[in-house]
C-alpha positions in Angstrom: -17.0 -22.6 6.8 -13.6 -23.0 9.0 -13.8 -23.7 12.4 -10.8 -22.6 14.5 -10.4 -23.6 18.1 -8.1 -22.2 20.4 -7.9 -21.6 24.1 -8.5 -18.1 24.2 -10.2 -16.2 20.9 -8.5 -12.7 21.1 -8.9 -9.8 18.6 -5.7 -10.4 17.1 -6.8 -14.5 16.8 -9.7 -13.1 14.8 -8.4 -10.1 12.9 -5.4 -12.5 11.6 -7.4 -15.3 10.7 -10.1 -13.1 8.8 -7.2 -11.6 6.8 -5.3 -15.0 5.8 -8.6 -17.1 5.5 -11.4 -14.8 4.3 -9.6 -11.6 2.7 -6.4 -14.1 0.7 -8.0 -17.4 0.0 -11.9 -16.5 0.3 -13.1 -18.7 3.6 -15.0 -17.9 5.9 -14.1 -18.1 9.6 -15.7 -18.7 12.6 -14.0 -19.1 16.3 -14.7 -21.6 19.4 -13.0 -22.1 22.8 -15.1 -24.7 23.5 -13.9 -28.3 22.8 -17.6 -29.7 22.6 -18.3 -27.2 19.9 -15.2 -28.2 18.2 -15.8 -31.7 18.1 -19.5 -31.3 16.9 -18.5 -29.3 13.7 -18.5 -31.3 10.8 -17.1 -28.9 8.3 -13.3 -27.4 7.8 -11.8 -27.2 11.3 -8.4 -26.6 12.9 -7.0 -25.7 16.0 -4.8 -23.3 16.8 -3.4 -24.0 20.4 -0.2 -25.0 22.5 -1.1 -28.9 21.7 -3.7 -30.6 19.5 -7.1 -31.9 20.7 -6.7 -35.1 18.3 -5.9 -35.9 14.9 -7.3 -32.8 13.5 -5.0 -30.3 11.5 -3.0 -28.4 14.0 -0.8 -25.1 13.8 1.1 -25.0 17.1 0.0 -21.2 18.3 3.3 -18.5 19.2 2.2 -16.2 22.3 2.1 -13.3 19.9 -1.4 -13.8 19.3 -2.7 -14.0 22.6 -0.7 -11.1 23.9 -1.5 -7.6 24.7 0.7 -4.3 24.1 4.5 -4.8 22.0 7.4 -6.7 23.5 10.8 -7.3 21.8 10.7 -10.3 20.2 13.3 -12.8 19.4 12.6 -13.5 15.8 14.9 -15.7 13.7 14.0 -16.0 10.0 14.5 -19.7 8.2 14.2 -20.7 4.9 11.3 -22.7 4.1 11.1 -24.0 0.4 10.8 -20.9 -2.2 10.0 -18.6 0.6 11.1 -17.5 4.4 9.3 -17.6 7.1 9.7 -17.1 10.9 8.1 -18.4 14.5 9.1 -22.1 14.1 6.1 -24.3 15.5 7.6 -27.7 16.2 7.1 -31.6 14.9 2.9 -32.2 16.2 2.4 -28.7 14.0 1.1 -29.8 10.9 2.9 -25.8 9.4 6.7 -26.0 10.5 5.8 -21.7 11.2 2.9 -20.5 13.1 2.1 -18.0 9.8 -0.7 -16.5 11.5 1.8 -14.8 14.5 4.5 -14.1 11.6 1.6 -12.5 9.3 0.1 -10.5 12.2 3.8 -8.9 13.2 4.1 -8.0 9.5 0.6 -6.3 8.6 0.5 -4.5 11.7 3.7 -3.1 11.1 4.8 -4.4 15.0 8.8 -3.5 13.8 7.5 0.2 13.3 6.5 0.6 17.0 9.7 -0.1 18.2 12.9 2.1 18.4 14.2 2.6 15.1 16.0 4.7 12.6 14.4 7.3 10.5 15.2 9.4 7.8 15.6 13.1 7.2 11.6 13.1 6.7 11.1 10.9 10.1 9.9 8.0 7.7 11.1 4.2 8.5 13.4 3.3 6.1 13.6 -0.1 4.1 16.9 -1.0 5.4 15.5 -1.3 8.8 12.9 -4.1 8.1 13.1 -7.6 9.4 12.0 -7.9 5.3 15.1 -6.1 3.6 17.6 -7.6 6.2 16.6 -11.0 5.6 16.0 -10.8 1.8 12.2 -11.6 1.2 11.2 -7.7 0.5 10.8 -8.6 -2.9 8.1 -11.6 -2.0 4.5 -10.9 -0.7 5.5 -13.6 1.6 2.1 -13.1 3.6 0.0 -14.4 0.6 2.6 -17.4 -0.2 2.2 -18.8 3.2 -1.6 -18.2 2.8 -1.5 -20.6 -0.1 0.9 -22.9 1.8 -1.7 -23.1 4.6 -4.7 -23.9 1.8 -2.3 -26.7 0.9 -2.3 -28.4 4.2 -6.1 -27.7 4.7 -7.0 -29.3 1.3 -5.1 -32.5 2.4 -7.2 -33.1 5.1 -10.5 -31.9 3.1 -9.9 -33.3 -0.5 -13.5 -32.3 -1.7 -12.8 -28.8 -0.7 -12.3 -26.3 -3.4 -12.4 -22.8 -2.8 -12.9 -20.1 -5.4 -9.5 -18.4 -6.3 -9.0 -15.0 -6.5 -7.9 -12.8 -9.5 -5.1 -11.2 -10.3 -5.9 -6.8 -9.8 -4.1 -4.1 -10.7 -4.7 -0.6 -8.3 -3.2 2.3 -10.1 -1.6 5.3 -8.2 -1.6 8.4 -9.5 0.3 11.0 -7.3 -0.5 14.9 -8.1 1.6 17.2 -6.0 2.3 19.8 -8.1 -0.4 19.9 -11.4 1.3 22.6 -13.1 5.5 22.9 -13.5 5.0 26.5 -14.6 1.2 27.9 -15.3 -1.1 29.2 -12.2 2.1 30.0 -10.2 1.1 33.7 -9.8 3.5 36.4 -10.3 5.9 36.1 -7.5 6.6 32.6 -7.8 7.0 32.9 -11.5 9.1 36.2 -10.6 11.0 33.7 -8.5 11.4 30.7 -10.4 13.1 33.0 -13.6 15.3 34.6 -11.0 16.4 31.5 -9.2 17.0 30.2 -13.2 19.1 32.9 -14.3 21.1 32.8 -11.3 21.9 29.1 -12.1 22.2 29.5 -15.5 19.5 27.2 -16.3 18.4 29.1 -19.7 16.7 26.0 -21.0 14.5 25.8 -18.1 14.2 29.6 -18.7 12.7 29.2 -22.5 10.4 26.1 -21.4 9.2 28.3 -18.3 8.0 31.0 -20.4 7.6 29.3 -24.2 4.6 27.8 -21.6 3.5 30.8 -20.0 3.0 32.4 -23.7 1.3 29.3 -24.9 3.2 28.2 -27.4 4.3 24.9 -25.3 2.5 22.4 -23.2 3.1 22.7 -19.5 5.2 19.4 -18.7 3.3 18.5 -15.6 0.1 18.6 -17.7 -0.2 15.1 -18.6 -3.6 14.8 -17.5 -5.3 14.3 -20.8 -3.1 11.2 -21.4 -4.1 10.1 -17.7 -7.7 10.0 -18.6 -7.7 8.7 -22.2 -5.3 5.7 -20.4 -8.1 5.1 -17.7 -11.2 5.1 -20.8 -8.8 2.1 -22.4 -8.5 0.6 -18.9 -10.9 -1.6 -16.9 -8.6 -1.3 -14.0 -9.6 2.2 -11.8 -7.0 5.1 -11.4 -6.4 6.4 -7.8 -5.5 10.2 -8.6 -4.6 11.9 -5.3 -4.4 15.9 -5.1 -2.6 17.7 -2.9 -4.6 20.9 -2.2 -3.0 22.1 1.3 -1.3 25.6 1.3 1.9 26.7 -0.3 4.7 25.6 2.4 8.2 24.5 2.4 7.8 20.8 1.4 4.3 21.4 -0.7 4.0 23.4 -3.6 1.0 23.2 -5.7 -1.5 25.4 -6.9 -3.8 27.3 -4.9 -7.2 25.8 -4.7 -9.0 28.7 -5.2 -7.9 29.1 -8.3 -10.7 28.0 -10.9 -8.4 26.4 -13.5 -7.4 23.7 -10.7 -10.9 23.1 -9.3 -11.8 22.4 -13.1 -9.0 20.1 -13.5 -9.6 17.9 -10.4 -13.4 18.1 -11.6 -12.8 16.7 -14.8 -10.2 14.1 -13.7 -12.8 13.0 -10.9 -15.2 12.0 -14.2 -13.0 9.2 -15.0 -10.9 8.2 -12.1 -11.5 7.9 -8.3 -9.9 11.0 -6.7 -8.5 11.0 -3.4 -6.4 13.6 -1.1 -3.1 14.0 -0.9 -2.4 15.1 2.7 -0.2 18.0 2.9 3.1 17.6 5.0 2.2 19.8 8.0 -1.4 17.8 8.2 0.1 14.6 8.9 0.5 15.6 12.7 -2.6 18.4 12.6 -5.7 16.8 12.7 -7.9 20.3 12.3 -5.5 21.0 8.7 -6.4 17.5 7.8 -10.0 18.5 8.5 -10.1 21.2 6.6 -8.1 19.5 3.6 -10.7 17.0 3.6 -13.5 19.6 3.7 -12.1 21.4 0.9 -11.5 18.4 -1.6 -15.1 17.1 -0.4 -16.4 20.8 -1.8 -14.6 20.2 -5.3 -15.7 16.6 -6.0 -19.2 16.9 -4.3 -19.0 13.1 -3.0 -17.6 12.3 0.7 -13.8 11.6 0.3 -12.9 8.0 0.9 -9.2 7.9 0.2 -6.2 9.5 1.3 -2.5 9.1 0.6 0.2 11.3 2.5 2.9 13.7 1.1 6.5 12.3 1.0 4.7 8.7 1.7 5.2 9.6 5.5 3.5 7.2 8.1 4.0 8.3 11.8 2.1 4.8 13.5 -0.1 4.8 15.0 -1.0 8.6 15.1 -1.6 9.0 10.9 -3.8 6.0 10.9 -5.9 7.5 14.2 -6.3 10.5 12.5 -7.7 9.0 9.0 -10.0 6.8 11.5 -11.6 9.9 13.3 -12.3 11.6 9.9 -14.0 8.4 8.8 -11.6 8.4 5.6 -11.5 4.9 5.1 -8.9 4.0 2.7 -5.1 4.7 2.9 -2.5 4.2 0.1 0.9 5.3 1.5 2.2 2.6 2.8 5.5 1.8 0.8 8.8 2.3 0.4 10.1 5.4 -1.9 13.6 4.1 -2.7 12.8 0.3 -2.8 10.3 -2.1 -4.7 8.9 -4.7 -2.5 6.5 -5.3 -0.2 6.7 -3.1 3.2 3.6 -5.2 5.3 4.6 -8.4 3.3 1.5 -8.5 1.5 -0.3 -7.7 -2.2 -3.9 -7.8 -0.4 -5.1 -4.7 1.3 -5.9 -4.9 4.9 -7.4 -3.1 7.6 -5.4 -1.1 9.6 -5.1 -2.8 13.5 -4.0 -0.6 16.4 -1.9 -1.9 18.8 -2.2 0.3 21.4 -6.1 -0.3 21.5 -6.2 -3.7 20.6 -8.5 -3.2 17.9 -9.4 -3.8 14.4 -10.3 -0.4 12.7 -12.4 0.2 9.4 -9.3 2.0 7.5 -8.4 -0.5 4.6 -4.5 -0.2 4.1 -3.4 -0.8 0.1 -0.1 -0.9 0.3 2.0 0.3 -2.7 4.8 -2.4 -4.6 6.2 -0.1 -7.2 7.0 3.6 -7.5 8.6 5.4 -10.3 11.2 7.0 -8.0 12.5 3.4 -6.9 12.5 2.4 -10.5 15.2 5.8 -11.1 17.9 3.8 -9.9 18.0 1.2 -12.5 20.4 2.6 -15.3 18.6 1.1 -18.2 15.1 1.1 -19.3 15.4 -3.0 -19.8 16.2 -3.1 -16.3 13.7 -1.2 -15.2 11.3 -3.4 -17.2 12.9 -6.5 -15.7 12.8 -5.3 -12.4 9.1 -4.4 -13.0 7.9 -7.8 -14.2 9.6 -9.7 -11.6 7.8 -7.5 -9.0 4.6 -8.3 -11.2 5.3 -12.0 -11.1 5.5 -12.4 -7.8 2.1 -10.9 -7.0 0.5 -12.9 -10.0 1.6 -16.0 -8.5 -0.5 -15.6 -5.7 -3.5 -13.9 -7.4 -2.9 -10.6 -5.6 -3.5 -7.3 -6.1 -1.0 -4.8 -8.1 -0.2 -1.6 -6.5 2.2 1.1 -8.4 2.3 4.5 -7.8 3.4 7.3 -10.6 3.3 10.9 -10.5 1.7 13.0 -13.3 5.1 14.4 -14.2 6.4 10.9 -14.9 4.5 11.0 -17.8 6.0 13.9 -19.2 8.7 14.3 -22.1 11.3 15.1 -19.5 14.4 12.6 -20.8 14.2 12.0 -17.0 11.1 10.1 -17.6 11.4 8.4 -20.8 10.2 5.4 -20.9 8.1 5.4 -18.3 4.8 5.6 -20.4 5.8 2.3 -21.4 6.4 0.9 -17.8 2.8 2.4 -17.0 1.1 0.4 -20.1 3.4 -2.7 -19.2 1.6 -2.9 -15.7 -1.9 -2.2 -17.3 -1.7 -4.8 -20.1 -0.4 -7.2 -17.1 -4.1 -7.5 -16.2 -5.0 -9.2 -19.8 -1.5 -11.6 -19.9 -2.2 -15.1 -18.5 
């Protein structure tokens, strides 16, 4: 066990040390502010303060972990070997940067609480982030820093050999619309028909009625493929169904239709099924509560996970609602137009509420690649190259790679050509050295 001495053991200190030491490096950790206890400890130990106590492993602390609330911080990002970091420490410190304060800043999404520019949907955009502005969005820096800390720790304790975690894959399948043409009802079908005619989209009109008359399979109905791939993969898929009411933003099938209920149940037999929170439920707890209850009635088990429509997050309210409803995992955090690591990590972490200064039981699973972001690369070769670069970054730190694909991504539409191959590359990466 690693004993950490600090002059004041705060919730922030406990939160980030447990994330880095325990969740990333597999090292149990405890804390003390008593010098005598620290001196008497005969196992791994370090001090995290303004000055070292003696010749122990020492990291000079930034004020951030001993503060409360929010403040405008001066952040200067510098190169550090193969990575970048901020919050410099000084000569006496065995690490040139306070990686614990820097990691806390990234994981809590501190910058998203501060004033920033939003997109049309009210989302925090990548271009506003410190990671994008300073060129480290494409590296899981928190995990990289953790392994740098481990190297220093082992220099003090050469006989210490922690167990190294394995690279994992956490595939996410988003289902905002189960079918493109089927099960839409007379009015929606008529409206779609008129829309196609008005814009001379005769190919789509032909496709629509070929599906409705049973001559062709609905292009969004790729669930047989998803289930078959799940059967041959050791990584459990997380499939999120939108079941909210029809609106300007959400246009899935009515959850009262037996065909839709049957589809969700059949997928749940093989994959983990979660709730795709509708757009209006993002800010209305009562609507979210209703959707949670409806999904639980369908899958006959407590709802454990969620993902928000349009990958929209309003911190901290979005996550507080999930905590209140006892939804334990979220898969929303990431950027829809950029690949990379929004929270600077490829390790799941608990949501820390900066207003209440407390760690919550909500586990955040950030995604690192989404199909819509891959579309901006023109050739399949470029898509593969970019995808593999992200996978390599995760593998270097034995992290968890989380990609987001949609059910329609696996269709035969020209727009999504080659995406099945990209998905297979991800699944196969689990078996590669």
